[in-house]
N, C-alpha and C positions, 0 to 999 in steps of 0.2 A: 252823846251830847257833852261838849266840853264845858269847863267851868265858866268861861265867858258867856256862853249861850245860856247857861242856867241863871247867871246873874242878870243878863238882859231880860230873860223871861220873868224873873221876880220883879224887876223894876217896871216892866211893861204892865204886869198885873196890877201893881200898886197905882200906876198912872191911869189905868182904865177906871179903877175905883174912884180916883180923884175926879174923873170926868163924869161921875154919876152912873157909871155902867158897871158891868161885872163880866169876868171871864169864866164864871162857873159853868160847867158843862162842856167847856171847850178844851180839848187836849193840847199837849205841847206842840204836836205837829201842825195843828191849825194856827196856833199863835206864832209859830216860827215862820210861817209864810208871810205874815204881816211884818215881822221883824226883817226878814230878808229883803222884802220889797222896799223897806225904808232904811236900808243900809245898816241894820242892827241898832238903830236909834230907838230906844224904849218909848220915849215921849211921842215921837212921830208915828211909831207903830201903834201906840195906844190910841192916838187921835184917829188914825185910819181904821182901826178895829171898831171903835165907837161909832164912827160914821157909817161903817158897813152894817153894824147892828141896827141902827136907826133906819137905814135904807131898806134893809132886809125885812124889818117889821112892817114897813109901809108897802113895799113892793110885793112881798110873798107872805102875807099874814097867816096862811094855813100851812106854810112850809114847802109848798110846791105850786106850780101853775098848771092847771089842768088843760087837756087838749081842747076842751070846749071854749076856753078863754082865748085861744089863739087859733081858732078854726080856719079863719081866712088865710093865715100864713101857712098853716099845714096843708091846705088845699092845693097849694102850688107844687107840692111834692118836690121840694128842692134840697132838703136835708136828709142825709143818710148816715146811719150809725152802724159801724162795721165790726164791732168787737174790739179785742185788745191787740196792740202792736206787739212786736218782739220784746219790747221793754215793759209791757204791761199797761200801756196807755191806751185809753179808748180813742178810737179813730172816727172823727166826724168829717163828712164830706159835704161841701156846699156846691151845688151846680148853679152857678151864677146866671146862666142863660135862662133859668126858670124864675129868677127873681126880678121883681119890678118895685120901684119905690112905693112904700106904703102910704096910703092916704090917712090911715089911722096910726099915728105915731105911738100912741099909748099901747096899742095892741102889738105893734112892732117891738117896742122895748120889752113887753112881757114875753114876747116870742124869743127874744135873745136870751132872757133869763131861762125860759123853758128849755131851750136847746142846750144851754151850758149846763144847767142843773142835771138834765137827763143824761147828758154825755158823761158827766162826772159820776153820777149815780150808777151808771152801767158798769163801772169798774170795781165797785165794792159790794154790790149785792146786799145792801142794808146795813153794812158795818163800815162806816167811814173811818179811815185813819186820820185824815186831815191833810195829807201831803200828796193826794192824787193829782196827776197832771193829765192833760188831754193833747191829742194831736189834731190840728185842724188842716183840712185840705180844701183850698179855694180853687175850683175848676173853672177857668175863664174861657173854656172852648166855646166857639160859636156865639160869643156875647156880641150884642150891638149896643149902640148908644142908650137905647131904651132900658137896658139892664144895668147901666151904671148908676149906682146909688151911693154917692160920696158920703152923704150924711149918715146913711145906714152903716156904711163900713166904719166910719169914725165912731159912731155910737157903739158898735160891737166891740171894737178895740178899747174904747174908753171904759166900757163896762168891765172888760177883762182886767184892765189896769187898776181900776178903783175898787171893784167889788169881788174880783176873783184873783187876788194877787198870787203869783207863782203857781197858777193853775195851767198855764200854757207851757207845754214841752217844746213843740215846734209847730210852726204854721208854714205849710208848703203852698206856693202859688204855681199852678200849672197852666200851660197854654196862654200865657199873657200876650195879648195882641199889642201891636205897637201903639195904637191910640190910647191904650190904658196906662202906659208908662207915665204920662203926665198926671193922670188921676192919682196913681199910686204915689208919686213923689209928693203931691199935696197931702194925701193921707198920712204919709210918714212924718209930716210936721207935728202931728198930734200924738205920735208914738214915742214913749220913753225909750231911752237907749237900750234898756234891758229887754224890752219887747222887740225892738228892731233886730237885736242879735239872735232872736229865736225864729226869725223869718227866713225861709229859703225860696228863692225864685228858681224854679226848675226850667232850664232852657236846653242845655246840651244833652247828648245821649249819656255822657258820663254822670251828669247830675240826675238824670232819670234813673240810671242804674243804682246810684247811691240812695235815692228816694225809695225805690222798691226794696232795697236791702235793709234800710233803716226802719221802715214801717213793717215789712214782712209780706211775703206772697200770700200767706194763709189768710190774711185779713183784707188785703186789697182786692177790689173787684177786678174782674178779668180785663175790663177796658183800661185799667191803669197798670197792667202788667202782673196782676196777681191771680189767684185761683178762686177767690171767693165770689159769691153772688152778692149783688148790691141790695142793701136792706134799708127801707124807708124808716126815718126816725119814729113815726107813729106806729110802726109795726114791732117796735122793740118794747118789751115790758121791763120795768125796773122797780126796785123797792127803794123809796126815798128814806 
């Protein structure tokens, strides 16, 4: 860590205290994520961190969201957790053709937190460093209009941006049908530039080969060009 980063961290900690909060118990790597997300501006990073703490206390009061709280969403069997990529990032797969817009938006938001928390926790086995990132794969194969949940997509990305800064390594979109292009363009209006730069739409054979190489054959299921078996999110045990 260079001198400028150390100065920014010190200023951020002081700014957090002025906002009536505290950075006690949070390591440098965690705080750096907020600084990076706010272009190394200590005041803006402190505001984001304080808002995250408040949100976290309200949304996840016991530190995690149990399977029983999101049972309806888990029942769809649409999220898979595949272990670590070649670069050590946990790989989460969403089969969008198994998703339908939720009538219970409170449960859906809890589900987004549940899957993000569990995916991140799967990478550190109870000892969080603070800079862990995840790889997301949105598989759009065989989707119909009934699977299109624009609000759900926007919610997921907004949660990532506001409450999981610098947690996304890469998000791959596979098998995008033509009718979804317009939907995706609309969703992109809500994505920060930094988020958009981490998204890869896989169309050509060359892009598919790059995708397999970047993620790794050992962790990708066979249907995506890898050698692994596909594993449901609820079948993976983690230590939060």
